[in-house]
Backbone and ligand atoms as CSV (ligand in chain L), in Angstrom:
chain,resi,resn,atom,element,x,y,z
A,1,MET,N,N,-40.222,16.355,-44.125
A,1,MET,CA,C,-40.815,17.673,-43.456
A,1,MET,C,C,-42.386,17.228,-42.977
A,2,TYR,N,N,-42.826,16.616,-44.110
A,2,TYR,CA,C,-44.432,16.385,-44.093
A,2,TYR,C,C,-44.568,15.380,-42.843
A,3,VAL,N,N,-43.788,14.118,-42.906
A,3,VAL,CA,C,-43.819,13.147,-41.996
A,3,VAL,C,C,-43.658,13.667,-40.579
A,4,CYS,N,N,-42.830,14.735,-40.421
A,4,CYS,CA,C,-42.385,15.334,-39.026
A,4,CYS,C,C,-43.611,16.128,-38.480
A,5,LYS,N,N,-44.472,16.734,-39.508
A,5,LYS,CA,C,-45.617,17.475,-39.317
A,5,LYS,C,C,-46.873,16.576,-38.562
A,6,MET,N,N,-46.934,15.453,-39.423
A,6,MET,CA,C,-47.700,14.330,-39.043
A,6,MET,C,C,-47.298,13.814,-37.546
A,7,PHE,N,N,-46.123,13.424,-37.626
A,7,PHE,CA,C,-45.687,13.040,-36.193
A,7,PHE,C,C,-46.347,13.922,-34.923
A,8,PHE,N,N,-45.996,15.337,-35.117
A,8,PHE,CA,C,-46.529,16.309,-34.060
A,8,PHE,C,C,-48.066,16.416,-33.912
A,9,VAL,N,N,-48.796,16.171,-35.116
A,9,VAL,CA,C,-50.178,16.123,-34.936
A,9,VAL,C,C,-50.707,14.920,-34.008
A,10,LEU,N,N,-50.015,13.744,-34.366
A,10,LEU,CA,C,-50.368,12.679,-33.764
A,10,LEU,C,C,-49.949,12.600,-32.237
A,11,ALA,N,N,-48.857,13.390,-31.868
A,11,ALA,CA,C,-48.254,13.484,-30.426
A,11,ALA,C,C,-49.460,14.377,-29.725
A,12,CYS,N,N,-49.773,15.312,-30.459
A,12,CYS,CA,C,-50.827,16.441,-29.677
A,12,CYS,C,C,-51.993,15.428,-29.501
A,13,THR,N,N,-52.361,14.667,-30.614
A,13,THR,CA,C,-53.703,14.053,-30.384
A,13,THR,C,C,-53.847,13.311,-29.002
A,14,CYS,N,N,-52.709,12.479,-29.028
A,14,CYS,CA,C,-52.306,11.566,-27.982
A,14,CYS,C,C,-52.452,12.361,-26.366
A,15,LEU,N,N,-51.691,13.547,-26.567
A,15,LEU,CA,C,-51.803,14.094,-25.221
A,15,LEU,C,C,-53.023,14.633,-24.686
A,16,THR,N,N,-53.720,15.076,-25.694
A,16,THR,CA,C,-55.014,15.560,-25.364
A,16,THR,C,C,-55.823,14.460,-24.813
A,17,PHE,N,N,-55.718,13.192,-25.396
A,17,PHE,CA,C,-56.512,12.187,-24.721
A,17,PHE,C,C,-55.863,11.925,-23.124
A,18,VAL,N,N,-54.562,12.028,-23.252
A,18,VAL,CA,C,-54.126,11.603,-21.725
A,18,VAL,C,C,-54.606,12.660,-20.725
A,19,PHE,N,N,-54.895,13.983,-21.064
A,19,PHE,CA,C,-55.386,15.068,-20.178
A,19,PHE,C,C,-56.810,14.743,-20.066
A,20,MET,N,N,-57.427,14.539,-20.905
A,20,MET,CA,C,-58.812,14.173,-20.975
A,20,MET,C,C,-59.132,12.986,-20.032
A,21,LEU,N,N,-58.287,12.068,-19.903
A,21,LEU,CA,C,-58.484,10.887,-19.001
A,21,LEU,C,C,-58.291,11.433,-17.459
A,22,GLN,N,N,-57.504,12.318,-17.448
A,22,GLN,CA,C,-57.079,12.951,-16.106
A,22,GLN,C,C,-58.095,13.723,-15.335
A,23,VAL,N,N,-58.929,14.530,-16.196
A,23,VAL,CA,C,-60.074,15.331,-15.575
A,23,VAL,C,C,-60.944,14.488,-14.921
A,24,PRO,N,N,-61.368,14.563,-13.591
A,24,PRO,CA,C,-62.400,13.788,-13.049
A,24,PRO,C,C,-63.732,14.132,-13.333
A,25,VAL,N,N,-64.570,13.195,-13.663
A,25,VAL,CA,C,-65.832,13.230,-14.266
A,25,VAL,C,C,-66.671,13.658,-12.702
A,26,PHE,N,N,-67.220,14.950,-12.898
A,26,PHE,CA,C,-67.816,14.952,-11.640
A,26,PHE,C,C,-69.426,14.679,-11.558
A,27,ALA,N,N,-69.792,14.425,-10.452
A,27,ALA,CA,C,-70.983,13.640,-10.033
A,27,ALA,C,C,-72.179,14.735,-10.944
A,28,GLU,N,N,-73.281,14.401,-11.144
A,28,GLU,CA,C,-74.133,14.998,-11.835
A,28,GLU,C,C,-75.553,14.728,-11.284
A,29,GLY,N,N,-75.591,15.091,-9.840
A,29,GLY,CA,C,-76.901,14.771,-9.112
A,29,GLY,C,C,-77.583,16.157,-9.169
A,30,ASN,N,N,-78.825,16.026,-8.310
A,30,ASN,CA,C,-79.687,17.176,-8.369
A,30,ASN,C,C,-79.351,18.092,-7.524
A,31,LEU,N,N,-78.946,19.521,-7.785
A,31,LEU,CA,C,-78.356,20.223,-6.682
A,31,LEU,C,C,-79.422,20.798,-5.923
A,32,ALA,N,N,-80.898,21.030,-6.066
A,32,ALA,CA,C,-81.693,21.301,-5.282
A,32,ALA,C,C,-81.680,20.223,-4.146
A,33,GLU,N,N,-82.029,19.012,-4.659
A,33,GLU,CA,C,-82.058,17.901,-3.563
A,33,GLU,C,C,-81.003,17.802,-2.743
A,34,GLY,N,N,-79.581,18.030,-3.297
A,34,GLY,CA,C,-78.328,17.888,-2.345
A,34,GLY,C,C,-78.370,19.068,-1.688
A,35,LYS,N,N,-78.733,20.064,-1.939
A,35,LYS,CA,C,-78.831,21.410,-0.981
A,35,LYS,C,C,-79.784,20.944,0.132
A,36,LYS,N,N,-81.013,20.419,0.078
A,36,LYS,CA,C,-81.581,19.975,1.081
A,36,LYS,C,C,-81.048,18.907,2.030
A,37,VAL,N,N,-80.399,17.904,1.413
A,37,VAL,CA,C,-79.702,16.847,2.556
A,37,VAL,C,C,-78.652,17.560,3.169
A,38,PHE,N,N,-77.973,18.354,2.596
A,38,PHE,CA,C,-76.775,19.215,2.910
A,38,PHE,C,C,-77.369,20.136,4.251
A,39,GLY,N,N,-78.228,20.929,4.032
A,39,GLY,CA,C,-78.829,21.679,5.302
A,39,GLY,C,C,-79.327,20.768,6.393
A,40,ILE,N,N,-79.858,19.735,5.786
A,40,ILE,CA,C,-80.653,18.863,7.109
A,40,ILE,C,C,-79.328,18.132,7.834
A,41,VAL,N,N,-78.585,17.503,7.152
A,41,VAL,CA,C,-77.393,16.548,8.146
A,41,VAL,C,C,-76.142,17.200,7.860
A,42,CYS,N,N,-75.780,17.875,6.936
A,42,CYS,CA,C,-74.234,18.043,6.975
A,42,CYS,C,C,-73.694,19.498,7.295
A,43,SER,N,N,-74.904,20.594,7.337
A,43,SER,CA,C,-74.350,21.928,7.476
A,43,SER,C,C,-73.972,22.171,9.029
A,44,SER,N,N,-74.366,21.526,9.810
A,44,SER,CA,C,-74.171,21.475,11.121
A,44,SER,C,C,-72.712,21.457,11.606
A,45,CYS,N,N,-71.908,20.588,10.906
A,45,CYS,CA,C,-70.481,20.403,10.660
A,45,CYS,C,C,-69.729,21.550,9.796
A,46,HIS,N,N,-70.258,21.248,8.617
A,46,HIS,CA,C,-69.454,21.816,7.425
A,46,HIS,C,C,-70.017,23.570,7.106
A,47,GLY,N,N,-70.895,23.830,7.871
A,47,GLY,CA,C,-71.478,25.305,7.761
A,47,GLY,C,C,-72.349,25.404,6.577
A,48,ASP,N,N,-73.568,26.138,6.647
A,48,ASP,CA,C,-74.296,26.536,5.637
A,48,ASP,C,C,-73.807,26.653,4.315
A,49,SER,N,N,-72.908,27.195,4.144
A,49,SER,CA,C,-72.389,27.632,2.738
A,49,SER,C,C,-70.718,26.937,2.637
A,50,GLY,N,N,-70.722,25.843,3.449
A,50,GLY,CA,C,-69.415,25.376,3.320
A,50,GLY,C,C,-68.160,25.951,4.098
A,51,MET,N,N,-68.614,26.690,5.103
A,51,MET,CA,C,-67.783,27.573,5.869
A,51,MET,C,C,-67.893,27.163,7.399
A,52,PRO,N,N,-67.287,26.264,7.910
A,52,PRO,CA,C,-67.547,25.782,9.093
A,52,PRO,C,C,-67.053,26.510,10.087
A,53,ASP,N,N,-67.855,26.173,11.291
A,53,ASP,CA,C,-67.645,27.030,12.600
A,53,ASP,C,C,-66.538,26.576,13.330
A,54,LEU,N,N,-66.243,25.047,13.351
A,54,LEU,CA,C,-65.290,24.437,14.064
A,54,LEU,C,C,-64.056,24.173,13.429
A,55,PRO,N,N,-63.074,24.007,14.075
A,55,PRO,CA,C,-61.662,23.703,13.479
A,55,PRO,C,C,-61.734,22.099,13.040
A,56,GLY,N,N,-60.860,21.989,12.222
A,56,GLY,CA,C,-60.724,20.410,11.726
A,56,GLY,C,C,-61.678,19.853,10.946
A,57,ILE,N,N,-62.628,20.625,10.394
A,57,ILE,CA,C,-63.727,20.376,9.171
A,57,ILE,C,C,-63.206,21.074,7.883
A,58,PRO,N,N,-62.846,20.107,6.859
A,58,PRO,CA,C,-62.643,20.738,5.745
A,58,PRO,C,C,-63.618,21.734,5.153
A,59,VAL,N,N,-63.175,22.858,4.673
A,59,VAL,CA,C,-63.784,24.086,4.107
A,59,VAL,C,C,-64.041,23.958,2.764
A,60,PHE,N,N,-65.300,23.593,2.515
A,60,PHE,CA,C,-65.679,23.164,1.236
A,60,PHE,C,C,-65.596,24.581,0.269
A,61,ALA,N,N,-65.991,25.675,1.054
A,61,ALA,CA,C,-66.321,27.041,0.490
A,61,ALA,C,C,-64.738,27.436,-0.148
A,62,GLU,N,N,-63.627,26.615,0.245
A,62,GLU,CA,C,-62.207,26.752,-0.500
A,62,GLU,C,C,-61.895,25.681,-1.256
A,63,GLY,N,N,-62.864,24.815,-1.461
A,63,GLY,CA,C,-62.596,23.715,-2.352
A,63,GLY,C,C,-61.778,22.754,-1.725
A,64,GLU,N,N,-61.741,22.679,-0.286
A,64,GLU,CA,C,-60.788,21.653,0.436
A,64,GLU,C,C,-61.323,20.305,0.145
A,65,ARG,N,N,-60.506,19.272,-0.122
A,65,ARG,CA,C,-60.684,17.969,-0.479
A,65,ARG,C,C,-61.501,17.530,-1.758
A,66,MET,N,N,-61.762,18.863,-2.572
A,66,MET,CA,C,-62.724,18.601,-3.940
A,66,MET,C,C,-61.717,18.155,-4.996
A,67,GLU,N,N,-60.440,17.737,-4.502
A,67,GLU,CA,C,-59.673,17.723,-5.777
A,67,GLU,C,C,-59.765,15.795,-5.849
A,68,LYS,N,N,-60.420,15.317,-4.812
A,68,LYS,CA,C,-60.685,13.839,-4.782
A,68,LYS,C,C,-61.576,13.488,-5.881
A,69,THR,N,N,-61.786,12.320,-6.346
A,69,THR,CA,C,-62.682,11.708,-7.223
A,69,THR,C,C,-63.847,11.675,-6.539
A,70,ASP,N,N,-64.844,11.460,-7.209
A,70,ASP,CA,C,-66.603,11.301,-6.863
A,70,ASP,C,C,-66.294,10.025,-6.020
A,71,ASP,N,N,-65.740,8.951,-6.356
A,71,ASP,CA,C,-65.989,7.755,-5.842
A,71,ASP,C,C,-65.250,7.781,-4.452
A,72,VAL,N,N,-63.961,8.329,-4.426
A,72,VAL,CA,C,-63.563,8.599,-2.969
A,72,VAL,C,C,-64.388,9.309,-2.019
A,73,LEU,N,N,-64.898,10.311,-2.581
A,73,LEU,CA,C,-65.913,11.406,-1.542
A,73,LEU,C,C,-67.089,10.762,-1.219
A,74,LYS,N,N,-67.642,9.782,-2.171
A,74,LYS,CA,C,-68.937,9.198,-2.006
A,74,LYS,C,C,-68.861,7.961,-0.706
A,75,LYS,N,N,-67.610,7.371,-0.893
A,75,LYS,CA,C,-67.145,6.330,0.081
A,75,LYS,C,C,-67.049,7.155,1.451
A,76,SER,N,N,-66.533,8.320,1.479
A,76,SER,CA,C,-66.379,9.058,2.677
A,76,SER,C,C,-67.671,9.450,3.394
A,77,ILE,N,N,-68.527,9.734,2.418
A,77,ILE,CA,C,-69.867,10.222,2.821
A,77,ILE,C,C,-70.745,8.971,3.370
A,78,ARG,N,N,-70.554,7.857,2.843
A,78,ARG,CA,C,-71.185,6.637,3.242
A,78,ARG,C,C,-70.554,5.978,4.412
A,79,ASN,N,N,-69.213,5.933,4.718
A,79,ASN,CA,C,-68.746,5.193,5.560
A,79,ASN,C,C,-68.106,6.197,6.736
A,80,GLY,N,N,-68.136,7.433,6.533
A,80,GLY,CA,C,-67.679,8.267,7.453
A,80,GLY,C,C,-66.041,8.582,7.252
A,81,VAL,N,N,-65.502,9.283,8.029
A,81,VAL,CA,C,-63.981,9.414,8.190
A,81,VAL,C,C,-63.379,9.562,9.316
A,82,GLU,N,N,-62.753,8.510,9.803
A,82,GLU,CA,C,-62.085,8.700,10.923
A,82,GLU,C,C,-60.390,8.825,10.458
A,83,ASN,N,N,-60.050,10.140,10.827
A,83,ASN,CA,C,-58.559,10.423,10.420
A,83,ASN,C,C,-57.839,10.656,11.703
A,84,PRO,N,N,-57.044,9.860,12.059
A,84,PRO,CA,C,-56.056,9.913,13.399
A,84,PRO,C,C,-55.488,11.201,13.188
A,85,ASN,N,N,-55.170,11.921,12.018
A,85,ASN,CA,C,-54.170,12.828,11.912
A,85,ASN,C,C,-55.054,14.406,11.964
A,86,ASN,N,N,-56.381,14.082,11.989
A,86,ASN,CA,C,-57.341,15.431,12.041
A,86,ASN,C,C,-56.860,16.533,13.059
A,87,PRO,N,N,-56.698,17.613,12.428
A,87,PRO,CA,C,-55.909,18.442,13.570
A,87,PRO,C,C,-56.830,18.938,14.698
A,88,ALA,N,N,-57.954,18.723,14.573
A,88,ALA,CA,C,-58.818,18.974,16.009
A,88,ALA,C,C,-59.553,17.882,16.406
A,89,GLY,N,N,-58.943,16.362,16.145
A,89,GLY,CA,C,-59.624,15.195,16.512
A,89,GLY,C,C,-60.882,15.063,16.242
A,90,GLN,N,N,-61.279,15.760,15.014
A,90,GLN,CA,C,-62.808,15.382,14.688
A,90,GLN,C,C,-62.834,14.276,13.764
A,91,VAL,N,N,-63.879,13.674,13.574
A,91,VAL,CA,C,-64.576,12.516,13.165
A,91,VAL,C,C,-65.680,12.881,12.369
A,92,MET,N,N,-65.932,12.389,11.116
A,92,MET,CA,C,-67.010,12.318,10.273
A,92,MET,C,C,-67.742,11.116,10.578
A,93,PRO,N,N,-69.088,11.212,11.198
A,93,PRO,CA,C,-69.774,9.713,11.393
A,93,PRO,C,C,-70.299,9.483,9.818
A,94,PRO,N,N,-70.459,8.185,9.565
A,94,PRO,CA,C,-71.247,7.623,8.324
A,94,PRO,C,C,-72.453,8.460,8.061
A,95,PHE,N,N,-72.551,8.857,6.876
A,95,PHE,CA,C,-73.751,9.720,6.236
A,95,PHE,C,C,-73.893,11.032,7.220
A,96,GLY,N,N,-72.684,11.317,7.878
A,96,GLY,CA,C,-72.754,12.540,8.720
A,96,GLY,C,C,-73.616,12.287,9.881
A,97,GLY,N,N,-73.682,10.941,10.258
A,97,GLY,CA,C,-74.591,10.915,11.429
A,97,GLY,C,C,-76.034,10.877,11.321
A,98,GLY,N,N,-76.515,11.204,10.248
A,98,GLY,CA,C,-78.007,11.115,10.032
A,98,GLY,C,C,-78.423,9.642,9.465
A,99,ASP,N,N,-79.740,9.606,9.102
A,99,ASP,CA,C,-79.996,8.361,8.303
A,99,ASP,C,C,-79.484,8.077,7.276
A,100,PRO,N,N,-79.079,6.844,6.806
A,100,PRO,CA,C,-78.608,6.224,5.793
A,100,PRO,C,C,-79.272,7.122,4.610
A,101,LEU,N,N,-78.166,7.615,3.522
A,101,LEU,CA,C,-78.680,8.291,2.546
A,101,LEU,C,C,-78.914,7.216,1.113
A,102,THR,N,N,-79.885,7.301,0.228
A,102,THR,CA,C,-79.633,6.373,-0.955
A,102,THR,C,C,-78.574,7.077,-1.631
A,103,ASP,N,N,-78.346,6.165,-2.777
A,103,ASP,CA,C,-77.053,6.288,-3.686
A,103,ASP,C,C,-77.357,7.637,-4.430
A,104,LYS,N,N,-78.561,7.909,-4.742
A,104,LYS,CA,C,-79.013,8.936,-5.547
A,104,LYS,C,C,-78.836,10.352,-4.480
A,105,GLN,N,N,-79.143,10.345,-3.164
A,105,GLN,CA,C,-78.961,11.462,-2.175
A,105,GLN,C,C,-77.459,11.725,-2.248
A,106,VAL,N,N,-76.833,10.521,-2.184
A,106,VAL,CA,C,-75.070,10.821,-1.942
A,106,VAL,C,C,-74.401,11.465,-3.137
A,107,GLU,N,N,-75.146,11.053,-4.282
A,107,GLU,CA,C,-74.711,11.769,-5.671
A,107,GLU,C,C,-75.222,13.230,-5.645
A,108,ASP,N,N,-76.377,13.470,-5.198
A,108,ASP,CA,C,-76.986,14.726,-5.144
A,108,ASP,C,C,-76.179,15.669,-4.267
A,109,VAL,N,N,-76.037,15.209,-2.970
A,109,VAL,CA,C,-75.077,16.033,-1.991
A,109,VAL,C,C,-73.894,16.499,-2.457
A,110,LEU,N,N,-73.057,15.067,-3.079
A,110,LEU,CA,C,-71.801,15.466,-3.466
A,110,LEU,C,C,-71.582,16.661,-4.545
A,111,SER,N,N,-72.761,16.428,-5.513
A,111,SER,CA,C,-72.718,17.537,-6.478
A,111,SER,C,C,-72.973,18.868,-6.030
A,112,TYR,N,N,-73.771,18.834,-4.849
A,112,TYR,CA,C,-74.036,20.178,-4.178
A,112,TYR,C,C,-72.645,20.758,-3.738
A,113,ILE,N,N,-71.993,20.065,-2.790
A,113,ILE,CA,C,-70.931,20.622,-2.193
A,113,ILE,C,C,-69.684,20.805,-3.182
A,114,ARG,N,N,-69.655,20.495,-4.227
A,114,ARG,CA,C,-68.711,20.868,-5.426
A,114,ARG,C,C,-69.022,21.986,-5.947
A,115,THR,N,N,-70.127,22.550,-5.706
A,115,THR,CA,C,-70.732,23.960,-6.293
A,115,THR,C,C,-70.311,24.961,-4.949
A,116,LEU,N,N,-69.867,24.693,-3.886
A,116,LEU,CA,C,-69.619,25.737,-2.548
A,116,LEU,C,C,-68.483,26.468,-2.731
A,117,LYS,N,N,-67.572,25.889,-3.665
A,117,LYS,CA,C,-66.248,26.807,-3.961
A,117,LYS,C,C,-66.463,27.976,-4.353
A,118,LYS,N,N,-66.036,29.195,-3.373
A,118,LYS,CA,C,-66.212,30.532,-4.095
A,118,LYS,C,C,-65.350,30.832,-5.257
L,1,HEC,C1,C,-70.288,15.441,13.119
L,1,HEC,C2,C,-69.512,16.519,12.007
L,1,HEC,C3,C,-69.853,16.343,10.569
L,1,HEC,C4,C,-70.966,16.040,9.918
L,1,HEC,C5,C,-72.195,15.968,10.289
L,1,HEC,C6,C,-70.833,15.709,8.675
L,1,HEC,N1,N,-69.434,15.910,8.421
L,1,HEC,FE1,FE,-68.132,15.587,6.597
L,1,HEC,N2,N,-66.523,15.824,7.623
L,1,HEC,C7,C,-66.460,15.979,8.996
L,1,HEC,C8,C,-65.003,15.998,9.177
L,1,HEC,C9,C,-64.288,16.166,10.734
L,1,HEC,C10,C,-64.300,15.744,8.182
L,1,HEC,C11,C,-62.675,15.687,7.895
L,1,HEC,C12,C,-62.271,14.178,8.271
L,1,HEC,C13,C,-60.732,14.284,8.104
L,1,HEC,O1,O,-60.063,14.569,9.211
L,1,HEC,O2,O,-60.372,13.588,6.993
L,1,HEC,C14,C,-65.353,15.443,7.099
L,1,HEC,C15,C,-65.023,15.291,5.904
L,1,HEC,C16,C,-65.930,15.356,4.614
L,1,HEC,C17,C,-65.572,14.940,3.323
L,1,HEC,C18,C,-64.384,14.932,3.009
L,1,HEC,C19,C,-63.604,13.448,3.104
L,1,HEC,C20,C,-62.385,13.000,2.152
L,1,HEC,O3,O,-62.472,11.978,1.825
L,1,HEC,O4,O,-61.480,13.817,2.275
L,1,HEC,C21,C,-66.780,14.986,2.534
L,1,HEC,C22,C,-66.968,14.936,1.354
L,1,HEC,C23,C,-67.745,15.221,3.583
L,1,HEC,N3,N,-67.166,15.345,4.934
L,1,HEC,C24,C,-68.906,15.500,3.267
L,1,HEC,C25,C,-70.076,15.259,4.330
L,1,HEC,C26,C,-71.645,15.365,3.929
L,1,HEC,C27,C,-72.199,15.174,2.507
L,1,HEC,C28,C,-72.188,15.380,5.130
L,1,HEC,C29,C,-73.506,15.270,5.257
L,1,HEC,C30,C,-74.299,14.101,4.724
L,1,HEC,C31,C,-71.293,15.545,6.042
L,1,HEC,N4,N,-70.090,15.547,5.747
L,1,HEC,C32,C,-71.618,15.475,7.363
L,1,HEC,C33,C,-67.551,16.097,9.948
L,1,HEC,C34,C,-68.668,16.075,9.531
């Protein structure tokens, strides 16, 4: 019986670690700086509060795309996204079409858009 209990505890501990590994570690950028960048470069397409006016733009206010990892989203921000299946034929230019952002600014703006989900 005792061995059985030990095994149960061990199995739970292992499972906890597996779940912890799957939780994405979110960017920890400066939100005020991220908001500034977003307002200057990104909001023209993505909308002031993550609610875009145009079709074919992910709605950050509804958490769209936010299930992706930081690494994937940072790459999209740096390189832009040309998705042949975009429902409105929309393309996201590298850095949203603005001046290249520093790594810190990419981190900041990503942290900010992760807060837009209502
Ligand atoms: C010219 C319009 C436009 C601007 C400006 C723009 N985006 Fe986008 N963005 C898009 C479109 C369109 C998509 C969706 C592309 C697709 O179909 O996957 C997108 C997708 C994204 C995604 C999701 C990428 C993925 O991997 O799914 C992120 C994150 C993002 N944009 C962040 C930003 C940030 C941050 C800025 C400002 C630096 C910005 N965007 C500026 C049009 C724009």
